[in-house]
C-alpha positions in Angstrom: 0.0 0.0 0.0 2.9 2.3 0.4 3.0 5.0 -2.3 5.5 7.8 -2.3 4.1 11.2 -1.4 4.4 13.6 -4.2 6.6 16.6 -3.1 5.4 20.1 -3.7 7.7 21.7 -6.2 8.3 25.5 -6.3 10.0 27.3 -9.2 13.3 28.8 -8.4 14.3 32.1 -10.1 17.7 32.5 -11.7 20.3 34.3 -9.7 20.2 37.1 -12.2 16.8 38.3 -11.0 17.4 39.2 -7.3 15.1 42.3 -7.4 12.1 40.2 -8.5 12.9 37.5 -6.0 12.9 39.9 -3.1 9.9 41.9 -4.2 6.8 42.0 -2.0 4.7 40.5 -4.8 7.0 37.5 -5.2 7.1 36.9 -1.5 3.3 37.0 -1.3 3.1 34.6 -4.2 5.5 32.1 -2.5 3.6 32.4 0.7 0.3 31.7 -1.1 1.7 28.6 -2.8 3.0 27.3 0.5 -0.4 27.8 2.2 -2.2 26.3 -0.8 0.0 23.2 -0.7 -0.7 22.8 3.1 -4.4 23.1 2.5 -4.4 20.5 -0.3 -2.5 18.0 1.8 -4.6 18.7 4.9 -7.7 17.9 2.9 -6.6 14.3 2.2 -9.5 12.1 3.1 -9.3 9.9 6.2 -12.3 7.6 5.9 -13.4 5.9 9.1 -16.3 4.1 7.5 -16.4 3.3 3.8 -18.5 5.1 1.2 -21.4 2.7 0.6 -21.6 3.8 -3.1 -18.0 2.8 -3.6 -17.8 -0.1 -1.2 -21.1 -1.8 -0.5 -19.4 -5.0 0.4 -19.2 -8.3 -1.5 -18.8 -11.9 -0.5 -17.9 -15.3 -1.9 -20.4 -18.1 -1.9 -18.9 -20.0 1.0 -20.2 -22.0 4.0 -19.5 -21.7 7.7 -17.5 -24.9 7.5 -15.2 -23.4 4.8 -14.5 -20.4 7.0 -13.9 -22.1 10.3 -10.8 -24.0 9.1 -7.6 -22.3 10.4 -5.7 -20.7 7.6 -8.6 -20.6 5.2 -8.1 -16.9 4.3 -4.6 -17.5 3.0 -6.0 -19.5 0.1 -8.3 -16.7 -1.1 -6.4 -13.4 -0.3 -5.6 -11.8 -3.7 -5.6 -8.0 -4.1 -3.1 -6.9 -6.8 -1.2 -3.7 -6.3 -3.0 -2.0 -9.2 -6.3 -2.7 -7.6 -5.1 -1.1 -4.4 -4.0 2.0 -6.3 -7.5 2.1 -7.9 -9.1 2.0 -4.4 -7.0 5.0 -3.3 -7.9 6.9 -6.5 -11.6 6.2 -6.0 -11.4 7.6 -2.4 -9.3 10.6 -3.4 -6.2 9.6 -1.4 -3.5 11.1 -3.6 -0.6 11.0 -1.0 0.2 9.1 2.2 3.0 8.1 4.5 3.8 4.4 5.2 1.5 3.1 7.8 -1.3 5.6 7.2 -3.7 3.2 5.6 -4.3 -0.3 4.5 -6.6 -1.4 1.7 -9.1 -3.4 3.8 -11.8 -5.9 3.0 -15.0 -4.4 4.4 -16.5 -7.9 4.8 -13.3 -9.7 5.9 -12.0 -12.8 4.3 -12.7 -14.8 7.5 -16.4 -13.9 7.1 -16.4 -14.8 3.4 -15.6 -11.4 2.0 -14.4 -11.3 -1.6 -11.5 -9.5 -3.3 -13.8 -7.5 -5.4 -13.1 -3.7 -5.5 -16.7 -3.4 -4.2 -15.4 -4.9 -1.0 -12.2 -2.8 -0.6 -11.6 0.6 1.0 -8.6 2.6 2.4 -8.8 2.1 6.1 -6.9 4.4 8.4 -4.4 3.3 11.0 -4.1 6.9 12.4 -7.6 7.8 13.4 -8.7 7.4 17.0 -10.5 5.6 18.5 -11.8 3.9 15.3 -9.1 2.5 13.1 -7.9 -0.6 11.3 -6.7 -2.5 14.4 -10.0 -1.9 16.2 -11.9 -3.3 13.2 -9.7 -6.3 13.3 -11.0 -7.0 16.8 -14.6 -6.9 15.5 -13.7 -9.3 12.6 -12.1 -11.8 15.0 -15.1 -11.6 17.4 -17.7 -12.1 14.6 -15.7 -15.0 13.2 -15.7 -16.6 16.6 -19.4 -16.1 17.0 -20.2 -17.5 13.6 -18.0 -20.6 14.1 -19.6 -21.2 17.6 -23.0 -21.0 16.0 -24.1 -18.0 18.0 -24.9 -15.9 15.0 -25.4 -16.9 11.3 -22.9 -15.9 8.6 -25.3 -13.6 6.7 -26.1 -11.6 9.9 -22.4 -11.1 10.6 -21.7 -10.0 7.0 -24.6 -7.6 6.9 -23.6 -6.1 10.3 -20.0 -5.3 9.4 -20.9 -4.1 5.8 -23.6 -1.7 6.9 -21.7 0.0 9.7 -18.7 -1.6 11.3 -18.5 0.9 14.2 -22.1 0.1 15.2 -21.4 -3.6 14.8 -18.4 -3.2 17.2 -20.6 -1.5 19.8 -23.1 -4.4 19.5 -20.8 -7.4 19.4 -17.6 -6.3 21.1 -18.3 -3.4 23.5 -20.7 -0.4 23.7 -17.8 1.8 24.7 -15.2 3.2 22.2 -11.9 1.4 22.5 -8.9 3.1 24.1 -6.3 3.3 21.4 -3.0 5.0 20.8 -3.0 4.4 17.1 -3.4 8.0 16.1 0.2 8.5 16.9 2.5 8.8 13.8 5.0 6.4 15.3 5.7 3.4 13.0 5.2 0.8 15.8 1.9 1.3 17.6 0.9 0.1 21.1 -1.0 -3.2 21.5 -4.5 -3.0 22.8 -3.8 -5.8 25.3 -0.6 -6.7 27.0 -0.6 -10.3 25.7 -1.3 -9.5 22.1 1.1 -11.0 19.6 2.8 -9.0 16.8 2.0 -10.3 13.3 4.5 -9.8 10.5 1.9 -9.5 7.7 4.6 -9.9 5.1 6.1 -13.2 6.4 2.9 -14.6 7.8 4.5 -15.2 11.2 3.7 -13.8 14.6 5.9 -12.9 17.6 4.9 -13.0 21.3 5.6 -10.1 23.8 9.3 -9.7 24.8 10.5 -11.7 21.8 13.2 -10.3 19.5 11.0 -8.8 16.7 7.9 -8.0 18.7 6.5 -4.8 17.2 9.7 -4.2 15.2 9.1 -5.4 11.7 8.3 -2.9 9.0 4.9 -4.4 8.2 2.6 -5.8 10.9 -0.2 -5.5 13.3 -1.2 -6.5 16.9 -3.7 -9.2 17.3 -4.7 -11.7 20.0 -3.0 -15.0 19.4 -6.4 -16.6 18.7 -7.1 -14.0 16.1 -3.7 -14.5 14.5 -4.2 -18.3 14.3 -7.7 -17.8 12.8 -6.3 -15.6 10.1 -3.8 -18.3 9.2 -0.6 -16.8 10.7 2.0 -19.1 12.3 4.2 -18.6 15.3 7.8 -17.6 14.4 10.3 -20.3 15.1 7.5 -22.6 15.9 6.8 -20.9 19.3 6.6 -17.2 18.6 9.6 -16.6 20.8 
């Protein structure tokens, strides 16, 4: 998802024109361009919930039995880089820093969500309290409830597709989560002390106090149960 942020380029006058360069009009023009650039960048959208016109949600034709096999999502995850770029374009995200967003499945793969662009949106890691890692908690909880037979699959899919924040309040907690994810730091804080750190590139996870816990370039914090449900494996066989 990482795309280089386009730098704002200013024209530099030749050294032979010092009078123009120091004139009040030139100074005001430069000041205007700088302010304009800041406004444009500040207006970058930070969607907390997806636009239903762009991302109504879409699902595969799967059964509960298909989804409740550990590692099932690894077999179907397939979102090419060009499709991710198209998602950012649709939502007007023209520049970003690494870790700002992830292209997320609105209906997650563990609930049968598809890789269609109708099921994808740029989910923020920086907003607080609602962000990508909080939605991951909801996804894990709904997957657990579906596999335990406490809610049916269609209900879970509709709940998260219609408004994932309201679904979180209904199925996880009525109170907003306490989260430090709005910080621009590359490595964020886990929501629980015993969360594991998943290296989303290698597909392995690390336990607290292990060597690479929270230190890999790509990753997220999950409970160990959620990590296993998503198909991730413990690093070195133990996660230590």
